[in-house]
N, C-alpha and C positions, 0 to 999 in steps of 0.2 A: 503495499499499499505505500503509494506516494503522498506527503504531507505537502499542503500546498500553503504557502505563505506570502506575505506581500512582498515585493520588492521596494525599497526604500532609494529613493532618488533624490539628489541636492542637484540643485540648479540656480545659478547666479548669474547673471551677467551685468556688470556693472557699465553705467554710462560714464562715459569720461567728460567732466566738465570742461568747456573751453571759454575764456583761458583757464587752464589749471588754478584752482583755489586751494589754498593751504591755509588752515584753520590756525591763527597766531594768537587769537586772543578772544576775548568773549564778545565783543562788539563786532568782529567779523563772523562768528559762530551765529549771533543774533540775525544779523543781515542775511546769511544764507538761510538759515532755518525761516525766518519771517518773506523772505522772497518765494517760497515754496509752500506756504501756510494758506489756505482757502480764507481770504479776508472777509468773506461774507458770514464766516462761523466763528472768525477769532473773537468776537465780542459777544457771542451766544451760546456757544456750546464748546464745553472744555475737553481738549484732547492732549494725547501723551504721545511724543515723538521722540524718535531715536536718531540722531545724526551718526553714521557709522563712519569711521575713519580708518585710514591706512597707516601704516608707520611713520609714513612722512607728514601725517595729520592733514592728507586730502581727502575730501569727502568720497566716499564709495557709493553713499545714498543717503536717504532719509527715509525712514520708517514710520508709518504712523501705529504706533501700536493699539491705541485705544479711542474712542470718542464716548462722552459721557453726556451729563446733563450740565445744568447751569454751574454746579459747582465742585463737580467731581468728576475724575476718569479713571476707571479701574486699572491697575497696573498687575498683570500676570507675569510674576518673575521667571517664570519656565517659559514662556513665550517669549520674554524680553531676551534672555541670555542664550534661548534656542537660536533665535535670529542673529544675535552677535557672533555666536559660535559658528553657525553655519556659513555666514559672509564672509568669513576670515577676516573680520575687523580685528585690530589690535588696539584700536582706542573708540572710545563715543562721549556723545554729549547728549544729555538726556534734556527735554524741554516741553512745559506744558504751559498753556495759557490760563489766565485768569481772566473769565469774560467781565468779572466785576471790576475789572481795570487796577485791583489793587496788586501792587508789586512785592509785597513781603510775603514769605512762605507761609503757609498756614504749618499747626503741628503735624498734622497727616503727611504733609509735603518732607519736612525734617525727618519723620520717623522712614519715611520710604526711602530717603535719601541715604541714610545711613545704611539699610538694609541694601541697596544696591550697590553702594562703595564696598561693602564687606564681601559681596557676591564676586564682585567684579575683582578685588584683591587676591581672592582664591583662585579665578580661573587667570590671573594674570593680564587682566585687560586694563588699559589706561582710561579710567573715568575721569575725563578731564574738567567736567562740568556740569551742572545742572541748571538750567535756566527758568525763570518764570517770566513769560512772555504778556505783554500787551503792545496795542498800537502806539502806544507813547512812549514805550521803553522795555527794559528787562532787569531783572534781578539776577544776579551771578552767584551762586554759591562761593565759586573760586574767589572771586573779587572781593566778596564780604569775608573771606576767611572761615566760611562755615563748610569748608571742606575738609 
């Protein structure tokens, strides 16, 4: 009797940004992420995204992990790290918007950030920053020494 199992295939085809962009600070990360954010939902629905980076801090892609309501977007850490590991990224920046316009991270934001940081260290991934995004600006955990 032959056992049937599913074949697992991974397929990742990164698009190269022209000109080649290099993320060197939080402002550049904010610009790249905001450029690819649906402006129609930025002040309406919270989303959690991950900017995947190669060893040279060049973007491999931007992954939308989740969309939530007006004050919360769920983050499944298994999916987050599955995406990071499958993509071959060596670093990443997480970002989520606050439809309220408030830049300060909430207590759940800080708790999640600490969990992500701990798991990233275990997997030897460079967690470069965590941004809270609004149309008027951003909060960087790295810049505010909350990293």
